[in-house]
N, C-alpha and C positions, 0 to 999 in steps of 0.2 A: 575363683569365679566358676560357677557351674556351667556346663555346656549349654544348657537352656538359656542362661543369662547372656552368654556370649552370642548366641543366635539372635536374641532380641536386640542386643547392642548393634550387631552387624546390620540387622534390618533397619534400625533407626538411622544408622550412618548412611545406608544405601538410600533411604528416603530423603535424608538431608541433602545428599549429593544430587539426587534427581531434581529436587525442588530448586536448589541453587543453580543448577544447569539450566532449568527452565527460565528462571529469572534472568540469567545472563543472556540466554538466547533472545529474550524479549528486547534486550538492549539493541540487538541487531535487526529489530523490526521497527521500521520508521514510525509506525503509529503507536508503539508501545515502549518507546525509549524510557520515558519518565517512570512508568510502572516497573520496568525492569531494573532500573537503577535503584528505585525505592525498595523493591523487593530484595535486591542483593544487600543493600545497606541494612535493612531490617533484620535479615538473617544473620549478618555479621554482628550487628548489635546484640541480638538475642543470644548469640553463642560466644560472645567475647569473653565470658567467664569460663569457658570450656575449651582450653587450648588443644584438646585432642582433635578438634574439628579443623584445625589449621590445614592439615594435609588434604582434607576433603575439599575445602575451598580452593586451595592452590592447584589441585589436580584439575579442577574445572577451569580456573582462570588461565592455566597454561595450555589449554586445549587449542591446538593449532587449527583444528577444523572450523572453529568459529571465525577465525581470520579469513579463511577461504570464503566463507559465507559473506562476510563483509565486502570482500573484493568483488564478489559477483553482484552485489547490490548496486543499484544505479547511483544516484546522487546522494550525498550525505554520508558516505562511507567513513569519512574522517571523524564524524561525530560518534559513530559506533565505537571506533577504536579509541577515541579520546576518553569516553566513559569507561571503557574496559581498562585502559591503562591507569585511570584514577583509582580503580578498585584495589590495586596492589598497595597504594599509599593508604587507602582507607583501612585495609587490613592491618597495616603497620600502626596506624593511629589507634585502632581499637584493641589490638592484642599486645602492642608494645614489646616488652622484653620476653613475653610468653609466646612470641611468634616462632614456634618450633614445630616442625613437621614430624610428629611422632609416628606417622605411618611409614615414611620412607627412611628416616634416620633412627638408628638404634646405636647408641642413645640419642634422643632428640637433641639437636644442636641449632642454636640461633644462627651461628655463622654459616652452617651448611644451608639452612633454609633461606637465609638472605641471599647467599650466592646463587641458589637455584632461582629465586624470584628475579634477581637482576639479570641472570642469563636468559630467562624466559622473556622478560621485558625487552631485552636487546634483540632477541630472535623475532619476537612478534611485532615490534613497533619501530625499530630503528631504521628500517628501509623505507619507511613512510616519510614523505616530504612536507606534510602539512604542519604548520606552526602549532596548531591546537594539540596535535598528538605529541609533538615535542614538549610543549609546555606541560601536558598531563604527565608525561614521563618524568620531567624535571621535578614536578611537585611530588610524585610518588617516591622518587629517589630521596628527596629532601625529608619526606615523612619517615621513610625507613631509617635514615641516619639519625634524625632527631628523636624518634620515639622508641626505637628498638635497642639502643645502646645507652647504658647509664654512663653519663659523663662523656659520651661519644667515644668510648673505649670498649675494647673486647679482649677476651682471652686471658690466659694466665700471665702473659707478659705485658698486659695492659697496652696493647697496640691501639693505634688510632683507627677508629671505625671508618673514618673518611677514606682511608686507604683501601679498606675492604669494599666499600661502596663504589668509589669513583675510579679505582685503579683499572678495571676493565674498560672504562670509557677512554682513559688516556692511552691504553694499548691500541685502541682503534685509530688513534690519530697518528700512529707510526707511519712514516712515508712508505709507499709501496703497497699499501693495502687498498681495498676498494674505495675509490674516491667518493662514490655516492654515499657511503656510510659515514664518511667523515663530515 
């Protein structure tokens, strides 16, 4: 690839990230939730054939600053977080086994990307107590397990994918940890 082609590709990825971030930010605006969700879904749909963009979308979805914005909003904050949490599952639904972050992982790895997504979801949403947020996380976890792993298995040793997906949740239930998280 020529340097000029690389620059063009970088500019396209930057514009894509900016547009996705704007759509995601609209989810946190009470009057624009629907258009924000639809915008994010449309962008994921349009780019689901291009797994190189997974890292761009994940970088935006894992942005902790958006959560701070939600918490500063008055009523309805749980709705913002609920739609945000559902987008992780929507990405799994659309990208499936191609859900590999080629920006952060060399070589790209489904297992690493899924672990990063689950860790981010846990960090961003698990301290929230609203049932809608919990349900959105549960749906996303289920979509990740069902859509990203062929036969719900992974790796050269054909391990059960449910262990990869749900093991961190079981670890949280260990006595002596923060009771609110459990």
